MINU-665562 format. One record per atom (N, C-alpha, C, O): residue number from 1; atom name; x, y, z. Coordinates in pm, whole numbers, plus 50000, padded with zeros to 5 digits. Layout:
! residues N
<site num="NUM" atome="CA" X="X" Y="Y" Z="Z"/>
...
***
This chain:
! residues 118
<site num="1" atome="N" X="02301" Y="71819" Z="66287"/>
<site num="1" atome="CA" X="02404" Y="71852" Z="66384"/>
<site num="1" atome="C" X="02378" Y="71779" Z="66516"/>
<site num="1" atome="O" X="02473" Y="71745" Z="66587"/>
<site num="2" atome="N" X="02253" Y="71755" Z="66549"/>
<site num="2" atome="CA" X="02220" Y="71684" Z="66672"/>
<site num="2" atome="C" X="02234" Y="71768" Z="66798"/>
<site num="2" atome="O" X="02254" Y="71713" Z="66907"/>
<site num="3" atome="N" X="02224" Y="71899" Z="66785"/>
<site num="3" atome="CA" X="02240" Y="71988" Z="66901"/>
<site num="3" atome="C" X="02117" Y="71978" Z="66991"/>
<site num="3" atome="O" X="02003" Y="71980" Z="66944"/>
<site num="4" atome="N" X="02142" Y="71968" Z="67121"/>
<site num="4" atome="CA" X="02035" Y="71969" Z="67220"/>
<site num="4" atome="C" X="02064" Y="72077" Z="67323"/>
<site num="4" atome="O" X="02176" Y="72088" Z="67373"/>
<site num="5" atome="N" X="01964" Y="72157" Z="67353"/>
<site num="5" atome="CA" X="01975" Y="72259" Z="67457"/>
<site num="5" atome="C" X="01933" Y="72192" Z="67588"/>
<site num="5" atome="O" X="01821" Y="72145" Z="67600"/>
<site num="6" atome="N" X="02023" Y="72189" Z="67685"/>
<site num="6" atome="CA" X="01995" Y="72119" Z="67811"/>
<site num="6" atome="C" X="01969" Y="72214" Z="67928"/>
<site num="6" atome="O" X="01917" Y="72172" Z="68031"/>
<site num="7" atome="N" X="02005" Y="72339" Z="67912"/>
<site num="7" atome="CA" X="01984" Y="72438" Z="68018"/>
<site num="7" atome="C" X="01973" Y="72575" Z="67953"/>
<site num="7" atome="O" X="02055" Y="72610" Z="67868"/>
<site num="8" atome="N" X="01873" Y="72653" Z="67991"/>
<site num="8" atome="CA" X="01860" Y="72786" Z="67934"/>
<site num="8" atome="C" X="01814" Y="72884" Z="68041"/>
<site num="8" atome="O" X="01711" Y="72866" Z="68106"/>
<site num="9" atome="N" X="01892" Y="72987" Z="68055"/>
<site num="9" atome="CA" X="01869" Y="73092" Z="68152"/>
<site num="9" atome="C" X="01946" Y="73213" Z="68097"/>
<site num="9" atome="O" X="02047" Y="73193" Z="68030"/>
<site num="10" atome="N" X="01903" Y="73335" Z="68122"/>
<site num="10" atome="CA" X="01977" Y="73450" Z="68069"/>
<site num="10" atome="C" X="02125" Y="73453" Z="68110"/>
<site num="10" atome="O" X="02207" Y="73512" Z="68040"/>
<site num="11" atome="N" X="02160" Y="73391" Z="68222"/>
<site num="11" atome="CA" X="02298" Y="73393" Z="68269"/>
<site num="11" atome="C" X="02380" Y="73271" Z="68226"/>
<site num="11" atome="O" X="02502" Y="73269" Z="68244"/>
<site num="12" atome="N" X="02313" Y="73168" Z="68169"/>
<site num="12" atome="CA" X="02386" Y="73047" Z="68132"/>
<site num="12" atome="C" X="02300" Y="72960" Z="68040"/>
<site num="12" atome="O" X="02188" Y="72922" Z="68075"/>
<site num="13" atome="N" X="02354" Y="72931" Z="67923"/>
<site num="13" atome="CA" X="02289" Y="72839" Z="67830"/>
<site num="13" atome="C" X="02386" Y="72724" Z="67805"/>
<site num="13" atome="O" X="02504" Y="72747" Z="67776"/>
<site num="14" atome="N" X="02337" Y="72602" Z="67815"/>
<site num="14" atome="CA" X="02419" Y="72482" Z="67793"/>
<site num="14" atome="C" X="02359" Y="72403" Z="67677"/>
<site num="14" atome="O" X="02238" Y="72381" Z="67672"/>
<site num="15" atome="N" X="02445" Y="72362" Z="67584"/>
<site num="15" atome="CA" X="02402" Y="72283" Z="67469"/>
<site num="15" atome="C" X="02504" Y="72172" Z="67445"/>
<site num="15" atome="O" X="02623" Y="72189" Z="67470"/>
<site num="16" atome="N" X="02455" Y="72059" Z="67397"/>
<site num="16" atome="CA" X="02543" Y="71947" Z="67365"/>
<site num="16" atome="C" X="02530" Y="71911" Z="67217"/>
<site num="16" atome="O" X="02430" Y="71943" Z="67152"/>
<site num="17" atome="N" X="02633" Y="71844" Z="67166"/>
<site num="17" atome="CA" X="02633" Y="71801" Z="67026"/>
<site num="17" atome="C" X="02718" Y="71675" Z="67015"/>
<site num="17" atome="O" X="02829" Y="71670" Z="67069"/>
<site num="18" atome="N" X="02669" Y="71573" Z="66946"/>
<site num="18" atome="CA" X="02752" Y="71454" Z="66926"/>
<site num="18" atome="C" X="02865" Y="71484" Z="66827"/>
<site num="18" atome="O" X="02849" Y="71562" Z="66733"/>
<site num="19" atome="N" X="02979" Y="71421" Z="66851"/>
<site num="19" atome="CA" X="03090" Y="71436" Z="66758"/>
<site num="19" atome="C" X="03061" Y="71355" Z="66631"/>
<site num="19" atome="O" X="03086" Y="71402" Z="66520"/>
<site num="20" atome="N" X="03007" Y="71235" Z="66649"/>
<site num="20" atome="CA" X="02973" Y="71150" Z="66534"/>
<site num="20" atome="C" X="02876" Y="71224" Z="66443"/>
<site num="20" atome="O" X="02779" Y="71284" Z="66489"/>
<site num="21" atome="N" X="02903" Y="71220" Z="66315"/>
<site num="21" atome="CA" X="02820" Y="71288" Z="66217"/>
<site num="21" atome="C" X="02862" Y="71432" Z="66192"/>
<site num="21" atome="O" X="02809" Y="71498" Z="66103"/>
<site num="22" atome="N" X="02958" Y="71480" Z="66270"/>
<site num="22" atome="CA" X="03006" Y="71618" Z="66257"/>
<site num="22" atome="C" X="03158" Y="71624" Z="66239"/>
<site num="22" atome="O" X="03225" Y="71716" Z="66286"/>
<site num="23" atome="N" X="03212" Y="71523" Z="66170"/>
<site num="23" atome="CA" X="03357" Y="71511" Z="66151"/>
<site num="23" atome="C" X="03402" Y="71572" Z="66019"/>
<site num="23" atome="O" X="03327" Y="71574" Z="65922"/>
<site num="24" atome="N" X="03525" Y="71620" Z="66017"/>
<site num="24" atome="CA" X="03588" Y="71659" Z="65892"/>
<site num="24" atome="C" X="03663" Y="71536" Z="65837"/>
<site num="24" atome="O" X="03667" Y="71433" Z="65904"/>
<site num="25" atome="N" X="03721" Y="71545" Z="65718"/>
<site num="25" atome="CA" X="03780" Y="71425" Z="65654"/>
<site num="25" atome="C" X="03890" Y="71355" Z="65733"/>
<site num="25" atome="O" X="03917" Y="71237" Z="65708"/>
<site num="26" atome="N" X="03955" Y="71422" Z="65828"/>
<site num="26" atome="CA" X="04061" Y="71359" Z="65906"/>
<site num="26" atome="C" X="04009" Y="71288" Z="66031"/>
<site num="26" atome="O" X="04088" Y="71238" Z="66111"/>
<site num="27" atome="N" X="03878" Y="71282" Z="66048"/>
<site num="27" atome="CA" X="03820" Y="71211" Z="66161"/>
<site num="27" atome="C" X="03810" Y="71294" Z="66288"/>
<site num="27" atome="O" X="03790" Y="71239" Z="66396"/>
<site num="28" atome="N" X="03825" Y="71425" Z="66276"/>
<site num="28" atome="CA" X="03817" Y="71516" Z="66390"/>
<site num="28" atome="C" X="03688" Y="71597" Z="66382"/>
<site num="28" atome="O" X="03634" Y="71618" Z="66274"/>
<site num="29" atome="N" X="03640" Y="71644" Z="66498"/>
<site num="29" atome="CA" X="03523" Y="71731" Z="66498"/>
<site num="29" atome="C" X="03550" Y="71851" Z="66408"/>
<site num="29" atome="O" X="03653" Y="71918" Z="66422"/>
<site num="30" atome="N" X="03460" Y="71878" Z="66319"/>
<site num="30" atome="CA" X="03476" Y="71989" Z="66224"/>
<site num="30" atome="C" X="03469" Y="72123" Z="66296"/>
<site num="30" atome="O" X="03383" Y="72143" Z="66381"/>
<site num="31" atome="N" X="03560" Y="72214" Z="66262"/>
<site num="31" atome="CA" X="03560" Y="72346" Z="66322"/>
<site num="31" atome="C" X="03430" Y="72421" Z="66297"/>
<site num="31" atome="O" X="03385" Y="72498" Z="66382"/>
<site num="32" atome="N" X="03369" Y="72398" Z="66182"/>
<site num="32" atome="CA" X="03241" Y="72461" Z="66152"/>
<site num="32" atome="C" X="03129" Y="72408" Z="66242"/>
<site num="32" atome="O" X="03035" Y="72481" Z="66273"/>
<site num="33" atome="N" X="03140" Y="72282" Z="66282"/>
<site num="33" atome="CA" X="03042" Y="72227" Z="66376"/>
<site num="33" atome="C" X="03058" Y="72293" Z="66513"/>
<site num="33" atome="O" X="02960" Y="72325" Z="66579"/>
<site num="34" atome="N" X="03184" Y="72314" Z="66555"/>
<site num="34" atome="CA" X="03209" Y="72389" Z="66679"/>
<site num="34" atome="C" X="03146" Y="72528" Z="66670"/>
<site num="34" atome="O" X="03081" Y="72574" Z="66764"/>
<site num="35" atome="N" X="03166" Y="72594" Z="66558"/>
<site num="35" atome="CA" X="03112" Y="72729" Z="66539"/>
<site num="35" atome="C" X="02959" Y="72729" Z="66543"/>
<site num="35" atome="O" X="02897" Y="72818" Z="66601"/>
<site num="36" atome="N" X="02899" Y="72628" Z="66483"/>
<site num="36" atome="CA" X="02753" Y="72617" Z="66484"/>
<site num="36" atome="C" X="02702" Y="72596" Z="66626"/>
<site num="36" atome="O" X="02603" Y="72658" Z="66666"/>
<site num="37" atome="N" X="02767" Y="72509" Z="66701"/>
<site num="37" atome="CA" X="02729" Y="72485" Z="66840"/>
<site num="37" atome="C" X="02745" Y="72613" Z="66922"/>
<site num="37" atome="O" X="02656" Y="72649" Z="66999"/>
<site num="38" atome="N" X="02857" Y="72681" Z="66905"/>
<site num="38" atome="CA" X="02884" Y="72805" Z="66980"/>
<site num="38" atome="C" X="02780" Y="72911" Z="66947"/>
<site num="38" atome="O" X="02726" Y="72975" Z="67038"/>
<site num="39" atome="N" X="02752" Y="72931" Z="66819"/>
<site num="39" atome="CA" X="02656" Y="73035" Z="66782"/>
<site num="39" atome="C" X="02515" Y="72999" Z="66826"/>
<site num="39" atome="O" X="02437" Y="73088" Z="66860"/>
<site num="40" atome="N" X="02481" Y="72873" Z="66825"/>
<site num="40" atome="CA" X="02349" Y="72831" Z="66874"/>
<site num="40" atome="C" X="02333" Y="72865" Z="67022"/>
<site num="40" atome="O" X="02234" Y="72927" Z="67061"/>
<site num="41" atome="N" X="02429" Y="72824" Z="67103"/>
<site num="41" atome="CA" X="02421" Y="72851" Z="67247"/>
<site num="41" atome="C" X="02424" Y="73000" Z="67275"/>
<site num="41" atome="O" X="02345" Y="73050" Z="67356"/>
<site num="42" atome="N" X="02515" Y="73071" Z="67210"/>
<site num="42" atome="CA" X="02527" Y="73215" Z="67232"/>
<site num="42" atome="C" X="02406" Y="73292" Z="67184"/>
<site num="42" atome="O" X="02364" Y="73388" Z="67249"/>
<site num="43" atome="N" X="02349" Y="73253" Z="67072"/>
<site num="43" atome="CA" X="02230" Y="73322" Z="67019"/>
<site num="43" atome="C" X="02109" Y="73302" Z="67109"/>
<site num="43" atome="O" X="02029" Y="73394" Z="67127"/>
<site num="44" atome="N" X="02096" Y="73184" Z="67166"/>
<site num="44" atome="CA" X="01985" Y="73160" Z="67259"/>
<site num="44" atome="C" X="02004" Y="73247" Z="67382"/>
<site num="44" atome="O" X="01909" Y="73308" Z="67431"/>
<site num="45" atome="N" X="02127" Y="73254" Z="67434"/>
<site num="45" atome="CA" X="02155" Y="73340" Z="67549"/>
<site num="45" atome="C" X="02125" Y="73486" Z="67515"/>
<site num="45" atome="O" X="02067" Y="73558" Z="67597"/>
<site num="46" atome="N" X="02163" Y="73529" Z="67396"/>
<site num="46" atome="CA" X="02137" Y="73668" Z="67354"/>
<site num="46" atome="C" X="01987" Y="73695" Z="67345"/>
<site num="46" atome="O" X="01940" Y="73801" Z="67388"/>
<site num="47" atome="N" X="01912" Y="73601" Z="67291"/>
<site num="47" atome="CA" X="01766" Y="73618" Z="67281"/>
<site num="47" atome="C" X="01703" Y="73624" Z="67420"/>
<site num="47" atome="O" X="01611" Y="73703" Z="67442"/>
<site num="48" atome="N" X="01750" Y="73542" Z="67512"/>
<site num="48" atome="CA" X="01696" Y="73544" Z="67648"/>
<site num="48" atome="C" X="01725" Y="73676" Z="67719"/>
<site num="48" atome="O" X="01650" Y="73717" Z="67807"/>
<site num="49" atome="N" X="01834" Y="73741" Z="67680"/>
<site num="49" atome="CA" X="01872" Y="73868" Z="67741"/>
<site num="49" atome="C" X="01818" Y="73990" Z="67666"/>
<site num="49" atome="O" X="01824" Y="74102" Z="67717"/>
<site num="50" atome="N" X="01765" Y="73971" Z="67546"/>
<site num="50" atome="CA" X="01724" Y="74083" Z="67462"/>
<site num="50" atome="C" X="01604" Y="74158" Z="67517"/>
<site num="50" atome="O" X="01594" Y="74280" Z="67502"/>
<site num="51" atome="N" X="01513" Y="74087" Z="67580"/>
<site num="51" atome="CA" X="01393" Y="74150" Z="67631"/>
<site num="51" atome="C" X="01275" Y="74128" Z="67539"/>
<site num="51" atome="O" X="01290" Y="74093" Z="67422"/>
<site num="52" atome="N" X="01158" Y="74150" Z="67595"/>
<site num="52" atome="CA" X="01034" Y="74130" Z="67519"/>
<site num="52" atome="C" X="01028" Y="74226" Z="67401"/>
<site num="52" atome="O" X="01066" Y="74343" Z="67413"/>
<site num="53" atome="N" X="00979" Y="74178" Z="67289"/>
<site num="53" atome="CA" X="00964" Y="74257" Z="67166"/>
<site num="53" atome="C" X="01098" Y="74303" Z="67108"/>
<site num="53" atome="O" X="01102" Y="74400" Z="67033"/>
<site num="54" atome="N" X="01206" Y="74234" Z="67143"/>
<site num="54" atome="CA" X="01338" Y="74264" Z="67087"/>
<site num="54" atome="C" X="01396" Y="74136" Z="67030"/>
<site num="54" atome="O" X="01360" Y="74026" Z="67073"/>
<site num="55" atome="N" X="01486" Y="74149" Z="66934"/>
<site num="55" atome="CA" X="01552" Y="74034" Z="66873"/>
<site num="55" atome="C" X="01703" Y="74053" Z="66880"/>
<site num="55" atome="O" X="01752" Y="74166" Z="66877"/>
<site num="56" atome="N" X="01774" Y="73943" Z="66888"/>
<site num="56" atome="CA" X="01921" Y="73944" Z="66888"/>
<site num="56" atome="C" X="01967" Y="73878" Z="66759"/>
<site num="56" atome="O" X="01923" Y="73769" Z="66724"/>
<site num="57" atome="N" X="02056" Y="73947" Z="66688"/>
<site num="57" atome="CA" X="02106" Y="73900" Z="66559"/>
<site num="57" atome="C" X="02257" Y="73891" Z="66565"/>
<site num="57" atome="O" X="02323" Y="73985" Z="66610"/>
<site num="58" atome="N" X="02312" Y="73779" Z="66520"/>
<site num="58" atome="CA" X="02457" Y="73760" Z="66523"/>
<site num="58" atome="C" X="02531" Y="73868" Z="66445"/>
<site num="58" atome="O" X="02494" Y="73901" Z="66332"/>
<site num="59" atome="N" X="02634" Y="73922" Z="66506"/>
<site num="59" atome="CA" X="02715" Y="74027" Z="66444"/>
<site num="59" atome="C" X="02856" Y="73977" Z="66417"/>
<site num="59" atome="O" X="02912" Y="74002" Z="66310"/>
<site num="60" atome="N" X="02915" Y="73907" Z="66515"/>
<site num="60" atome="CA" X="03051" Y="73856" Z="66499"/>
<site num="60" atome="C" X="03068" Y="73729" Z="66582"/>
<site num="60" atome="O" X="03022" Y="73721" Z="66696"/>
<site num="61" atome="N" X="03135" Y="73630" Z="66524"/>
<site num="61" atome="CA" X="03166" Y="73505" Z="66593"/>
<site num="61" atome="C" X="03314" Y="73477" Z="66575"/>
<site num="61" atome="O" X="03366" Y="73482" Z="66463"/>
<site num="62" atome="N" X="03382" Y="73448" Z="66684"/>
<site num="62" atome="CA" X="03524" Y="73413" Z="66681"/>
<site num="62" atome="C" X="03541" Y="73282" Z="66755"/>
<site num="62" atome="O" X="03490" Y="73265" Z="66866"/>
<site num="63" atome="N" X="03613" Y="73188" Z="66694"/>
<site num="63" atome="CA" X="03636" Y="73057" Z="66756"/>
<site num="63" atome="C" X="03785" Y="73023" Z="66754"/>
<site num="63" atome="O" X="03852" Y="73038" Z="66652"/>
<site num="64" atome="N" X="03836" Y="72979" Z="66867"/>
<site num="64" atome="CA" X="03971" Y="72926" Z="66875"/>
<site num="64" atome="C" X="03960" Y="72779" Z="66911"/>
<site num="64" atome="O" X="03903" Y="72743" Z="67014"/>
<site num="65" atome="N" X="04015" Y="72694" Z="66825"/>
<site num="65" atome="CA" X="04007" Y="72548" Z="66843"/>
<site num="65" atome="C" X="04134" Y="72503" Z="66913"/>
<site num="65" atome="O" X="04243" Y="72509" Z="66856"/>
<site num="66" atome="N" X="04121" Y="72456" Z="67038"/>
<site num="66" atome="CA" X="04237" Y="72421" Z="67120"/>
<site num="66" atome="C" X="04275" Y="72274" Z="67109"/>
<site num="66" atome="O" X="04394" Y="72241" Z="67112"/>
<site num="67" atome="N" X="04179" Y="72187" Z="67098"/>
<site num="67" atome="CA" X="04203" Y="72044" Z="67107"/>
<site num="67" atome="C" X="04102" Y="71972" Z="67019"/>
<site num="67" atome="O" X="03987" Y="72015" Z="67007"/>
<site num="68" atome="N" X="04145" Y="71865" Z="66957"/>
<site num="68" atome="CA" X="04055" Y="71788" Z="66871"/>
<site num="68" atome="C" X="03966" Y="71696" Z="66953"/>
<site num="68" atome="O" X="04007" Y="71641" Z="67055"/>
<site num="69" atome="N" X="03844" Y="71680" Z="66907"/>
<site num="69" atome="CA" X="03752" Y="71578" Z="66962"/>
<site num="69" atome="C" X="03729" Y="71477" Z="66850"/>
<site num="69" atome="O" X="03704" Y="71515" Z="66735"/>
<site num="70" atome="N" X="03736" Y="71349" Z="66884"/>
<site num="70" atome="CA" X="03719" Y="71243" Z="66785"/>
<site num="70" atome="C" X="03593" Y="71160" Z="66806"/>
<site num="70" atome="O" X="03546" Y="71092" Z="66715"/>
<site num="71" atome="N" X="03539" Y="71165" Z="66928"/>
<site num="71" atome="CA" X="03421" Y="71084" Z="66960"/>
<site num="71" atome="C" X="03350" Y="71145" Z="67080"/>
<site num="71" atome="O" X="03397" Y="71242" Z="67140"/>
<site num="72" atome="N" X="03237" Y="71087" Z="67113"/>
<site num="72" atome="CA" X="03163" Y="71132" Z="67231"/>
<site num="72" atome="C" X="03074" Y="71251" Z="67202"/>
<site num="72" atome="O" X="03020" Y="71266" Z="67093"/>
<site num="73" atome="N" X="03061" Y="71335" Z="67303"/>
<site num="73" atome="CA" X="02974" Y="71452" Z="67297"/>
<site num="73" atome="C" X="03055" Y="71573" Z="67342"/>
<site num="73" atome="O" X="03136" Y="71563" Z="67434"/>
<site num="74" atome="N" X="03033" Y="71686" Z="67277"/>
<site num="74" atome="CA" X="03092" Y="71811" Z="67324"/>
<site num="74" atome="C" X="02980" Y="71896" Z="67385"/>
<site num="74" atome="O" X="02864" Y="71888" Z="67344"/>
<site num="75" atome="N" X="03019" Y="71976" Z="67484"/>
<site num="75" atome="CA" X="02923" Y="72058" Z="67558"/>
<site num="75" atome="C" X="02965" Y="72203" Z="67551"/>
<site num="75" atome="O" X="03081" Y="72236" Z="67577"/>
<site num="76" atome="N" X="02872" Y="72290" Z="67515"/>
<site num="76" atome="CA" X="02896" Y="72434" Z="67508"/>
<site num="76" atome="C" X="02824" Y="72502" Z="67624"/>
<site num="76" atome="O" X="02708" Y="72472" Z="67652"/>
<site num="77" atome="N" X="02895" Y="72593" Z="67690"/>
<site num="77" atome="CA" X="02836" Y="72674" Z="67797"/>
<site num="77" atome="C" X="02855" Y="72820" Z="67758"/>
<site num="77" atome="O" X="02968" Y="72869" Z="67747"/>
<site num="78" atome="N" X="02743" Y="72890" Z="67738"/>
<site num="78" atome="CA" X="02745" Y="73031" Z="67699"/>
<site num="78" atome="C" X="02711" Y="73116" Z="67821"/>
<site num="78" atome="O" X="02609" Y="73095" Z="67886"/>
<site num="79" atome="N" X="02797" Y="73214" Z="67850"/>
<site num="79" atome="CA" X="02773" Y="73307" Z="67960"/>
<site num="79" atome="C" X="02796" Y="73449" Z="67910"/>
<site num="79" atome="O" X="02880" Y="73472" Z="67823"/>
<site num="80" atome="N" X="02721" Y="73545" Z="67965"/>
<site num="80" atome="CA" X="02734" Y="73683" Z="67916"/>
<site num="80" atome="C" X="02863" Y="73750" Z="67962"/>
<site num="80" atome="O" X="02904" Y="73737" Z="68078"/>
<site num="81" atome="N" X="02926" Y="73821" Z="67870"/>
<site num="81" atome="CA" X="03038" Y="73910" Z="67902"/>
<site num="81" atome="C" X="02989" Y="74054" Z="67911"/>
<site num="81" atome="O" X="03038" Y="74133" Z="67991"/>
<site num="82" atome="N" X="02891" Y="74087" Z="67825"/>
<site num="82" atome="CA" X="02832" Y="74221" Z="67822"/>
<site num="82" atome="C" X="02689" Y="74208" Z="67772"/>
<site num="82" atome="O" X="02664" Y="74145" Z="67670"/>
<site num="83" atome="N" X="02597" Y="74269" Z="67844"/>
<site num="83" atome="CA" X="02458" Y="74275" Z="67799"/>
<site num="83" atome="C" X="02416" Y="74420" Z="67804"/>
<site num="83" atome="O" X="02398" Y="74478" Z="67912"/>
<site num="84" atome="N" X="02401" Y="74478" Z="67687"/>
<site num="84" atome="CA" X="02362" Y="74618" Z="67678"/>
<site num="84" atome="C" X="02230" Y="74635" Z="67605"/>
<site num="84" atome="O" X="02164" Y="74537" Z="67571"/>
<site num="85" atome="N" X="02193" Y="74759" Z="67581"/>
<site num="85" atome="CA" X="02067" Y="74787" Z="67514"/>
<site num="85" atome="C" X="02073" Y="74754" Z="67365"/>
<site num="85" atome="O" X="01973" Y="74712" Z="67307"/>
<site num="86" atome="N" X="02190" Y="74773" Z="67302"/>
<site num="86" atome="CA" X="02199" Y="74752" Z="67157"/>
<site num="86" atome="C" X="02294" Y="74640" Z="67115"/>
<site num="86" atome="O" X="02288" Y="74594" Z="67001"/>
<site num="87" atome="N" X="02380" Y="74595" Z="67205"/>
<site num="87" atome="CA" X="02467" Y="74481" Z="67175"/>
<site num="87" atome="C" X="02481" Y="74393" Z="67299"/>
<site num="87" atome="O" X="02462" Y="74438" Z="67412"/>
<site num="88" atome="N" X="02514" Y="74267" Z="67274"/>
<site num="88" atome="CA" X="02547" Y="74175" Z="67382"/>
<site num="88" atome="C" X="02656" Y="74082" Z="67333"/>
<site num="88" atome="O" X="02660" Y="74044" Z="67216"/>
<site num="89" atome="N" X="02745" Y="74044" Z="67424"/>
<site num="89" atome="CA" X="02858" Y="73958" Z="67391"/>
<site num="89" atome="C" X="02862" Y="73842" Z="67490"/>
<site num="89" atome="O" X="02842" Y="73861" Z="67610"/>
<site num="90" atome="N" X="02888" Y="73723" Z="67438"/>
<site num="90" atome="CA" X="02887" Y="73602" Z="67518"/>
<site num="90" atome="C" X="03015" Y="73522" Z="67494"/>
<site num="90" atome="O" X="03065" Y="73513" Z="67382"/>
<site num="91" atome="N" X="03066" Y="73465" Z="67603"/>
<site num="91" atome="CA" X="03175" Y="73368" Z="67594"/>
<site num="91" atome="C" X="03111" Y="73231" Z="67588"/>
<site num="91" atome="O" X="03020" Y="73201" Z="67665"/>
<site num="92" atome="N" X="03160" Y="73148" Z="67496"/>
<site num="92" atome="CA" X="03111" Y="73012" Z="67485"/>
<site num="92" atome="C" X="03232" Y="72919" Z="67498"/>
<site num="92" atome="O" X="03323" Y="72924" Z="67416"/>
<site num="93" atome="N" X="03230" Y="72836" Z="67600"/>
<site num="93" atome="CA" X="03337" Y="72740" Z="67623"/>
<site num="93" atome="C" X="03285" Y="72602" Z="67584"/>
<site num="93" atome="O" X="03181" Y="72557" Z="67634"/>
<site num="94" atome="N" X="03357" Y="72535" Z="67496"/>
<site num="94" atome="CA" X="03319" Y="72400" Z="67452"/>
<site num="94" atome="C" X="03419" Y="72302" Z="67510"/>
<site num="94" atome="O" X="03540" Y="72320" Z="67499"/>
<site num="95" atome="N" X="03365" Y="72196" Z="67573"/>
<site num="95" atome="CA" X="03450" Y="72094" Z="67634"/>
<site num="95" atome="C" X="03411" Y="71956" Z="67583"/>
<site num="95" atome="O" X="03300" Y="71934" Z="67534"/>
<site num="96" atome="N" X="03506" Y="71861" Z="67597"/>
<site num="96" atome="CA" X="03479" Y="71723" Z="67557"/>
<site num="96" atome="C" X="03426" Y="71643" Z="67675"/>
<site num="96" atome="O" X="03398" Y="71699" Z="67781"/>
<site num="97" atome="N" X="03411" Y="71512" Z="67655"/>
<site num="97" atome="CA" X="03358" Y="71423" Z="67760"/>
<site num="97" atome="C" X="03446" Y="71419" Z="67884"/>
<site num="97" atome="O" X="03399" Y="71382" Z="67992"/>
<site num="98" atome="N" X="03572" Y="71456" Z="67870"/>
<site num="98" atome="CA" X="03664" Y="71455" Z="67984"/>
<site num="98" atome="C" X="03679" Y="71594" Z="68044"/>
<site num="98" atome="O" X="03772" Y="71619" Z="68121"/>
<site num="99" atome="N" X="03588" Y="71685" Z="68009"/>
<site num="99" atome="CA" X="03586" Y="71823" Z="68058"/>
<site num="99" atome="C" X="03710" Y="71902" Z="68020"/>
<site num="99" atome="O" X="03750" Y="71995" Z="68090"/>
<site num="100" atome="N" X="03772" Y="71865" Z="67907"/>
<site num="100" atome="CA" X="03886" Y="71940" Z="67854"/>
<site num="100" atome="C" X="03834" Y="72042" Z="67755"/>
<site num="100" atome="O" X="03749" Y="72010" Z="67671"/>
<site num="101" atome="N" X="03883" Y="72164" Z="67763"/>
<site num="101" atome="CA" X="03839" Y="72269" Z="67671"/>
<site num="101" atome="C" X="03888" Y="72235" Z="67531"/>
<site num="101" atome="O" X="04007" Y="72214" Z="67509"/>
<site num="102" atome="N" X="03794" Y="72231" Z="67438"/>
<site num="102" atome="CA" X="03829" Y="72204" Z="67299"/>
<site num="102" atome="C" X="03819" Y="72330" Z="67213"/>
<site num="102" atome="O" X="03883" Y="72340" Z="67109"/>
<site num="103" atome="N" X="03738" Y="72426" Z="67258"/>
<site num="103" atome="CA" X="03716" Y="72547" Z="67180"/>
<site num="103" atome="C" X="03673" Y="72661" Z="67272"/>
<site num="103" atome="O" X="03595" Y="72641" Z="67365"/>
<site num="104" atome="N" X="03725" Y="72779" Z="67243"/>
<site num="104" atome="CA" X="03679" Y="72901" Z="67309"/>
<site num="104" atome="C" X="03619" Y="72989" Z="67201"/>
<site num="104" atome="O" X="03680" Y="73011" Z="67097"/>
<site num="105" atome="N" X="03499" Y="73038" Z="67225"/>
<site num="105" atome="CA" X="03433" Y="73120" Z="67124"/>
<site num="105" atome="C" X="03377" Y="73245" Z="67191"/>
<site num="105" atome="O" X="03350" Y="73248" Z="67311"/>
<site num="106" atome="N" X="03360" Y="73348" Z="67109"/>
<site num="106" atome="CA" X="03296" Y="73470" Z="67156"/>
<site num="106" atome="C" X="03200" Y="73516" Z="67048"/>
<site num="106" atome="O" X="03237" Y="73527" Z="66931"/>
<site num="107" atome="N" X="03076" Y="73542" Z="67088"/>
<site num="107" atome="CA" X="02971" Y="73585" Z="66997"/>
<site num="107" atome="C" X="02920" Y="73722" Z="67040"/>
<site num="107" atome="O" X="02885" Y="73742" Z="67157"/>
<site num="108" atome="N" X="02915" Y="73815" Z="66946"/>
<site num="108" atome="CA" X="02853" Y="73945" Z="66970"/>
<site num="108" atome="C" X="02728" Y="73954" Z="66884"/>
<site num="108" atome="O" X="02731" Y="73924" Z="66764"/>
<site num="109" atome="N" X="02619" Y="73995" Z="66947"/>
<site num="109" atome="CA" X="02491" Y="74011" Z="66877"/>
<site num="109" atome="C" X="02448" Y="74156" Z="66886"/>
<site num="109" atome="O" X="02475" Y="74225" Z="66985"/>
<site num="110" atome="N" X="02381" Y="74202" Z="66782"/>
<site num="110" atome="CA" X="02316" Y="74332" Z="66785"/>
<site num="110" atome="C" X="02172" Y="74308" Z="66830"/>
<site num="110" atome="O" X="02109" Y="74210" Z="66789"/>
<site num="111" atome="N" X="02120" Y="74396" Z="66912"/>
<site num="111" atome="CA" X="01985" Y="74382" Z="66964"/>
<site num="111" atome="C" X="01898" Y="74493" Z="66905"/>
<site num="111" atome="O" X="01931" Y="74612" Z="66915"/>
<site num="112" atome="N" X="01788" Y="74454" Z="66845"/>
<site num="112" atome="CA" X="01699" Y="74548" Z="66778"/>
<site num="112" atome="C" X="01555" Y="74526" Z="66822"/>
<site num="112" atome="O" X="01520" Y="74421" Z="66875"/>
<site num="113" atome="N" X="01472" Y="74626" Z="66798"/>
<site num="113" atome="CA" X="01329" Y="74609" Z="66820"/>
<site num="113" atome="C" X="01275" Y="74510" Z="66717"/>
<site num="113" atome="O" X="01319" Y="74509" Z="66602"/>
<site num="114" atome="N" X="01181" Y="74428" Z="66758"/>
<site num="114" atome="CA" X="01119" Y="74335" Z="66666"/>
<site num="114" atome="C" X="01035" Y="74414" Z="66565"/>
<site num="114" atome="O" X="00966" Y="74509" Z="66603"/>
<site num="115" atome="N" X="01042" Y="74376" Z="66439"/>
<site num="115" atome="CA" X="00964" Y="74443" Z="66336"/>
<site num="115" atome="C" X="00815" Y="74421" Z="66361"/>
<site num="115" atome="O" X="00776" Y="74312" Z="66401"/>
<site num="116" atome="N" X="00732" Y="74521" Z="66339"/>
<site num="116" atome="CA" X="00588" Y="74504" Z="66359"/>
<site num="116" atome="C" X="00535" Y="74389" Z="66275"/>
<site num="116" atome="O" X="00567" Y="74376" Z="66156"/>
<site num="117" atome="N" X="00454" Y="74305" Z="66337"/>
<site num="117" atome="CA" X="00395" Y="74192" Z="66264"/>
<site num="117" atome="C" X="00485" Y="74072" Z="66253"/>
<site num="117" atome="O" X="00444" Y="73969" Z="66200"/>
<site num="118" atome="N" X="00609" Y="74081" Z="66302"/>
<site num="118" atome="CA" X="00703" Y="73967" Z="66291"/>
<site num="118" atome="C" X="00687" Y="73872" Z="66406"/>
<site num="118" atome="O" X="00757" Y="73771" Z="66413"/>
***
């Protein structure tokens, strides 16, 4: 996928992904690649917010694809909408090289205690 995390903080996680190598048969960025990028950025944000000895596990991912990307790099920015003791939800905005929104995603994670020995 070629995903790179360029910024990580509990309030903002930024990740990039090249369009090349992640195309569907029509030459457009694959929606599943958008979903992978969104869940990667959102899951890292959820883990950063989970707290020590806790884990964040994906519960639901929703993606709306607004515009096609054909080349370049897309950038995902994940920010918290809700951070609670047992769940957290993040908005992930994906933009193209021209800063146009290509995808809006929302990820909800369940937060649990880490299993002993894990």
